[in-house]
Structures are given as C-alpha cells and as structure tokens.
N, C-alpha and C positions, 0 to 999 in steps of 0.2 A: 504493499500498499503505499501509497509518496505522503512524504511530509508536509502536516497541513501545517501552514501561513500563521495560523490559531494556536499555540499551545494552551498556557494556562488560563484561568479568569481572574485579573487581578481580584480582593475584599477589600473593595471601597468606598465610600459612601457618596450613596448615588443618587443622584438629577434625574426627577421623571420630567419626560419627555415625548409624547405622544405623535403620531404621525403613522399617516397608512402606506401600505409595500405595494409594489403591482404582486398579481397572485403573486408570476412568475421569478419575483424575488425572496419573499415568502416561499415558494419550493425551495427552491435555491437551497435557503435559509435554513428550512428543514434540512434538506439534506443531509448541509454539513453539518449543522449541530450532530446529526445520527453517525455521519461519518466519523466528529470527532470522540463521541462518546463509545462511538466500538478501538479505536484507541487506543479510551484515556481508561477506557472501564467501565465509565458510570454516562448515567444520563446527562444529557444537556439537555438544556430548559433554551426554542434558539433563541429568545429576545432581552439571553446571558450576551452572543456573539455583537451582539449590531454596538455596544458601548469602544468591544473592541478592534472590530475590522472596523468601525471607522480612526479609532486611533492609529491603526499601520496605514491605513490608506493617511490622511494627510501628512504622517512619517516620512513618508517614500514620497508625497509628492513634495518636488524642491523651486519648486513655484511659491508657493505658501509654505513652507521654513523659510526662501528670502525674503520672502512681504511681512514677516514676521521678522523676522530677526532687521529689519529694517524701521520695522512697526515701533522694536522696542530700541531699540539706536535712537530711535527720534522725542522717544519717552523720556532719556536720559537726558538730553541735552539744557 
C-alpha cells in the first residue's frame, strides 16, 4: 500500500467551521479515512482529516508561504 501523506492526527483545541463539500470530495474523504484506518489499525472519522489536509496543502503552497512571510515582515516595521 502506498504511504499516505497524512499520518497522525494532532490533538489540538478545535475551532468549529461549517461548510458544504461536493459529493465527490466527500466520497474521496471517506475513502481516504478508510485507507488511513486500515494503515493505522484504528477507525478514522473523515471530518478529522480536513484540518491536517488543509494545513498540509497550505504548507506546500510556495506562493502562500511567500505571501505569508511578506505579510509578517510588513507587520514588523
């Protein structure tokens, strides 16, 4: 089985966000949770994957990282 990009789910104080997902995205999220559950040996609630997936996406976005650094630098002066 290929190594999944999301490994462990951090235990952090949550902030509730409500949104709607397209059915195809939800199906893929459920499938991802099932694959991760098989890999870890523990059932995973699909909704718990949304935050780490978003965090990983933003961390990998070079344009966002550059914009974030520029924003922080502007606030230092």
